[in-house]
C-alpha positions in Angstrom: 195.4 -62.0 265.6 191.8 -61.9 267.0 191.8 -58.5 268.6 188.2 -58.9 269.9 189.2 -62.0 271.9 192.4 -60.2 273.1 190.3 -57.3 274.3 187.8 -59.5 276.1 190.6 -61.1 278.1 192.2 -57.9 279.3 192.3 -58.3 283.1 191.0 -54.8 283.8 187.3 -54.0 283.9 186.7 -51.9 280.8 183.6 -51.0 278.8 183.6 -49.3 275.4 180.8 -46.8 274.7 179.6 -45.1 271.6 179.0 -41.3 271.6 175.3 -42.2 272.1 176.4 -44.1 275.3 175.6 -47.5 273.9 177.8 -50.4 274.8 180.1 -51.4 272.0 182.4 -53.9 273.9 183.2 -55.0 277.4 186.0 -57.1 278.9 185.3 -60.3 280.8 186.5 -58.6 283.9 184.0 -55.8 283.5 181.1 -58.3 283.1 182.2 -60.2 286.2 182.4 -57.1 288.3 179.1 -55.7 287.1 177.2 -59.0 287.3 176.2 -58.9 283.7 176.6 -61.1 280.6 177.8 -59.9 277.2 174.3 -60.5 275.8 172.8 -58.2 278.4 175.0 -55.2 277.6 176.2 -55.2 273.9 174.2 -52.7 271.9 172.2 -51.5 274.9 172.2 -47.9 276.3 174.7 -48.0 279.2 172.7 -45.9 281.6 169.1 -46.2 280.6 169.0 -50.0 279.9 172.0 -51.7 281.5 172.8 -49.7 284.6 169.8 -47.4 285.5 170.5 -45.1 288.5 167.9 -45.5 291.3 169.1 -42.4 293.1 169.1 -39.7 290.3 167.2 -38.6 287.3 168.9 -39.4 284.0 170.2 -35.8 283.6 171.6 -35.8 287.2 173.3 -39.2 286.8 176.9 -38.7 288.0 178.3 -41.1 285.4 176.4 -39.4 282.6 177.7 -36.0 283.8 181.2 -37.4 283.5 180.5 -38.8 280.0 179.0 -35.5 279.0 182.2 -33.7 280.0 184.3 -36.2 278.0 182.2 -35.4 275.0 182.4 -31.7 275.5 186.1 -31.3 276.3 187.5 -34.4 274.5 189.6 -34.9 277.6 189.7 -37.8 280.2 187.6 -37.5 283.3 188.2 -39.1 286.6 185.2 -39.5 289.0 186.0 -39.6 292.7 184.5 -42.3 294.8 180.9 -42.6 293.6 178.1 -44.7 295.0 176.3 -46.4 292.1 174.2 -49.4 293.0 173.8 -52.3 290.5 170.2 -53.4 289.6 169.6 -57.0 290.2 165.9 -57.2 289.7 162.9 -54.8 289.3 163.2 -53.5 292.9 166.5 -55.0 294.1 169.8 -53.2 293.9 173.2 -54.1 295.3 175.2 -51.3 297.0 178.5 -50.5 295.2 181.1 -47.8 295.4 183.4 -47.1 292.4 186.3 -45.0 291.3 185.7 -44.4 287.5 188.1 -43.3 284.7 186.5 -42.1 281.4 188.8 -41.7 278.4 187.9 -40.5 274.9 189.1 -42.2 271.8 189.3 -39.6 268.9 188.9 -40.3 265.2 191.2 -38.7 262.6 189.1 -35.6 262.6 189.5 -35.1 266.3 186.0 -36.1 267.2 185.0 -38.5 270.0 184.6 -41.9 268.3 184.4 -44.1 271.5 184.7 -43.6 275.3 186.6 -46.1 277.4 185.2 -46.4 280.9 187.2 -48.2 283.6 185.3 -48.7 286.9 187.3 -49.8 289.9 185.0 -51.5 292.6 186.0 -50.0 296.0 182.9 -51.1 297.9 184.7 -53.3 300.5 187.2 -50.5 301.2 184.6 -47.9 301.6 182.4 -50.1 303.9 185.5 -50.9 306.0 186.5 -47.2 306.3 182.9 -46.3 307.3 182.8 -49.0 309.9 186.2 -47.9 311.2 185.1 -44.3 311.3 182.0 -45.2 313.3 184.0 -47.3 315.7 186.5 -44.5 316.3 183.6 -42.0 316.8 182.0 -44.3 319.4 185.3 -44.8 321.3 186.0 -41.0 321.3 182.5 -40.3 322.6 182.8 -42.8 325.4 186.3 -41.6 326.3 185.2 -38.0 326.4 182.2 -38.7 328.7 184.1 -40.9 331.2 185.2 -39.2 334.4 188.7 -40.7 334.2 191.7 -39.3 332.3 191.7 -41.6 329.2 194.6 -42.1 326.8 195.9 -44.4 324.1 199.4 -45.2 322.9 201.0 -47.0 320.0 202.6 -50.4 320.5 205.9 -48.7 321.5 204.3 -46.5 324.1 204.1 -43.2 322.2 200.9 -41.3 323.0 198.3 -41.1 320.3 195.2 -39.8 322.1 194.2 -38.0 325.3 190.6 -37.2 326.2 189.7 -33.5 326.8 189.8 -34.1 330.6 193.7 -34.3 330.4 194.0 -30.8 328.9 191.4 -29.4 331.4 193.1 -31.1 334.4 196.7 -30.4 333.6 196.5 -27.2 331.7 198.9 -28.6 329.2 197.9 -28.0 325.5 197.0 -31.2 323.6 199.9 -30.9 321.2 202.3 -31.0 324.1 200.5 -33.9 325.7 200.9 -35.9 322.5 204.7 -35.5 322.7 206.5 -38.2 324.7 207.2 -35.8 327.6 205.6 -37.3 330.7 207.8 -35.1 332.9 205.4 -32.3 332.2 202.7 -33.9 334.3 204.3 -36.7 336.4 206.0 -35.9 339.7 209.8 -36.2 339.3 210.0 -38.7 342.2 207.5 -41.0 340.6 208.7 -40.8 337.0 211.5 -43.3 337.1 209.3 -46.0 338.6 206.6 -45.3 336.0 209.0 -45.4 333.1 210.5 -48.7 334.3 207.0 -50.3 334.6 206.2 -49.0 331.1 209.4 -50.5 329.7 208.5 -53.9 331.3 204.9 -53.8 330.1 206.0 -53.0 326.5 208.6 -55.8 326.5 206.2 -58.4 328.0 202.9 -57.2 326.5 201.3 -57.4 330.0 199.0 -54.9 331.7 200.7 -52.0 333.5 199.5 -50.5 336.8 201.2 -47.8 338.8 200.3 -45.2 341.5 201.9 -41.8 340.7 201.3 -38.1 341.3 200.0 -36.0 338.4 200.3 -32.2 338.4 197.1 -30.2 337.9 196.8 -26.8 336.1 197.5 -25.0 339.5 200.7 -26.9 340.0 199.4 -29.2 342.7 200.3 -32.9 342.5 197.6 -35.4 343.3 197.9 -39.2 343.5 196.4 -41.2 340.6 196.1 -44.9 339.8 197.2 -45.4 336.2 196.3 -48.6 334.3 197.2 -49.5 330.8 195.9 -52.6 329.0 197.3 -53.9 325.7 194.9 -54.4 322.8 196.1 -57.4 320.7 195.4 -58.8 317.3 194.5 -62.4 316.5 198.2 -63.4 316.6 198.7 -61.9 320.1 200.6 -58.9 318.9 200.0 -55.6 320.7 198.4 -53.1 318.3 197.8 -50.3 320.8 197.5 -49.5 324.6 194.4 -48.2 326.2 194.9 -46.5 329.6 193.1 -44.5 332.3 194.2 -42.5 335.3 191.9 -42.3 338.3 192.3 -39.7 341.0 192.9 -41.6 344.3 194.5 -38.7 346.2 191.7 -38.3 348.7 191.4 -42.1 349.3 195.1 -42.5 349.7 195.4 -39.6 352.2 192.4 -41.0 354.1 193.9 -44.4 354.4 197.1 -42.9 355.8 195.2 -40.9 358.3 193.1 -43.8 359.5 196.1 -46.0 360.0 197.0 -43.7 362.9 193.6 -42.7 364.1 190.9 -45.3 365.0 188.6 -42.4 365.8 188.1 -41.8 362.1 186.9 -45.3 361.3 183.4 -44.1 360.7 184.7 -41.6 358.2 186.6 -44.4 356.4 183.4 -46.3 356.1 181.7 -43.3 354.5 184.5 -42.8 352.1 184.7 -46.5 351.2 180.9 -46.4 350.6 181.3 -43.3 348.5 184.1 -45.0 346.5 181.9 -48.1 346.1 179.0 -45.9 344.9 181.3 -44.4 342.3 182.6 -47.8 341.2 179.0 -49.1 341.1 177.9 -46.1 339.0 180.7 -46.7 336.5 179.9 -50.4 336.4 176.3 -49.6 335.6 177.4 -47.2 332.9 179.6 -49.8 331.4 176.8 -52.4 331.6 174.4 -50.0 329.9 176.9 -49.5 327.1 177.3 -53.2 326.7 173.5 -53.8 326.7 173.0 -51.2 324.0 176.0 -52.0 321.9 175.3 -53.0 318.3 177.4 -56.2 318.8 176.8 -59.3 321.0 178.2 -59.3 324.6 177.9 -62.2 327.0 179.4 -62.7 330.4 179.7 -66.4 331.5 180.7 -67.2 335.1 182.3 -70.3 336.6 183.7 -73.5 335.0 180.1 -74.4 333.8 179.9 -71.1 331.9 176.7 -69.9 333.4 175.0 -66.9 331.8 175.4 -63.9 334.1 174.8 -61.1 331.6 173.8 -60.9 327.9 172.8 -57.9 325.8 169.7 -57.5 323.6 171.7 -58.4 320.4 172.5 -61.8 321.9 169.0 -62.4 323.3 167.4 -61.7 320.0 168.9 -64.9 318.6 167.0 -66.9 321.3 163.9 -64.7 322.0 161.9 -67.4 323.7 164.7 -68.7 326.0 165.5 -67.5 329.5 169.3 -68.0 329.6 170.3 -66.2 332.8 171.7 -68.6 335.4 171.9 -71.6 333.1 175.1 -73.3 332.0 175.7 -72.6 328.3 175.9 -76.3 327.4 172.5 -77.0 329.1 170.8 -73.8 327.8 172.1 -74.1 324.2 172.8 -77.7 323.3 173.0 -76.8 319.6 175.9 -74.5 320.4 177.6 -77.2 322.5 177.2 -79.7 319.7 179.3 -77.3 317.5 182.3 -77.5 319.8 182.2 -74.0 321.4 182.0 -75.3 325.0 185.4 -76.9 324.5 186.8 -73.5 323.4 185.3 -71.9 326.5 186.8 -74.6 328.7 190.3 -74.0 327.1 190.1 -70.2 327.8 188.9 -70.8 331.3 191.7 -73.3 331.9 194.6 -71.3 330.4 193.4 -67.7 330.9 194.4 -66.9 327.3 192.1 -64.9 325.1 190.7 -66.7 322.0 190.0 -64.7 318.9 188.3 -66.1 315.7 187.2 -64.5 312.4 184.7 -65.6 309.8 183.5 -68.7 311.8 180.3 -70.4 310.6 177.7 -71.0 313.3 174.4 -72.7 312.8 171.7 -70.6 314.6 167.9 -70.5 314.6 166.6 -68.2 311.8 164.6 -65.2 313.0 160.9 -65.6 312.7 161.0 -69.3 311.8 163.4 -71.0 314.2 164.8 -73.1 311.3 168.6 -73.7 311.4 170.6 -71.1 309.4 174.3 -70.9 308.8 175.7 -67.5 309.8 179.3 -66.2 310.1 180.8 -64.3 313.0 184.0 -62.6 314.2 184.2 -63.2 317.9 186.5 -63.4 321.0 186.5 -65.1 324.3 188.4 -63.1 327.0 189.0 -64.4 330.5 187.7 -62.4 333.5 190.1 -62.4 336.4 189.6 -61.9 340.1 192.6 -62.2 342.5 194.6 -63.5 339.5 192.2 -66.4 339.0 189.9 -66.9 336.0 186.3 -66.6 337.3 184.5 -66.1 334.0 184.6 -65.3 330.3 183.5 -62.2 328.4 182.3 -63.2 324.9 182.1 -60.6 322.2 181.0 -61.1 318.6 179.4 -59.5 315.6 177.7 -61.0 312.5 179.6 -60.7 309.2 177.3 -63.0 307.2 176.5 -60.3 304.6 180.2 -59.7 304.0 180.9 -63.4 303.5 177.9 -63.8 301.1 179.0 -60.7 299.2 182.5 -62.0 298.7 181.2 -65.4 297.6 178.9 -63.6 295.2 181.8 -61.7 293.7 183.9 -64.9 293.5 181.0 -66.9 292.0 178.7 -64.5 290.2 177.0 -67.4 288.3 175.5 -68.6 291.6 173.6 -65.3 292.2 
């Protein structure tokens, strides 16, 4: 039996090192993962010649420190998630994260004869976790600074998050708010209606809106408008609910009073203007968040999909074009030619959100204007007024680097 051939074909990424840290053998899987050939590694010093560390001096190299411990203790060592980039050229490195097991092989005298190193590439997982963490931090920040009472729930309606304003307003500790006990804050007379609407919303996956009274920390009930909107995945399945409760107590009382007193019409106008100012301020805040977001946002109005608002991320694709007020098909004929206007027409006609992932789009390359294929995750979400579709909110972000990285892993010979 050819044990060398058998070792080469082991499906796990394994490299065998001598006590001097020179490469003795490596599986095909290791070579593929590390973007190296057998000729580039066999007989070479693992850290100085094959995989030099751009971040640390040799003695501070985390992989070397692990190998040194194996040599000193003759015991296996497991390195937690470690960033160790792969050198591609003299000045070019590719970012990688690894979980590494280092195992000694002892001779008959009990001395370390070889070291087996098994690196598991966890780069994609770590990048995804970091992106998720940043996304959650941004959501939490925005939720905490908003003037409304903000909350989220799981697909079945169980609370998962309340912003700090809930605890400040109601006086109920956060751990109690997170329990399914709405009776602590909702007026007993309003609770049955609210629960019935929640049940219907969860069963249908449709937006929920209800006016109810919430108790503040002094025991006073004030009217609030509570709205909850389902967040759905690409298959239309609800993944979570995002909701807000806005204090409408003063406005509600004012309306009731003005229904019986024409003398207070001037006051109503003032209050309506004040409410408009608040809504306009919140709209401007949301617009600013959209304009500064690290993704692309576009608002298209009417059946012709005229540009009404676009943020800097989108404008950077077409730096020399003034898009505002123009129909998308007229302003961007190259996008129309790729079939995206038909998708927008379908969303406008049906009122159904369209979500796509990893879609190739040919766009002008920055600096040259030459056509370049890039990949995007994006969604087209209808904008309603009076239950009629009046526009579309388009959101997207570039995943070209992720696609190229996956292709490089799948076809290392093309790199």
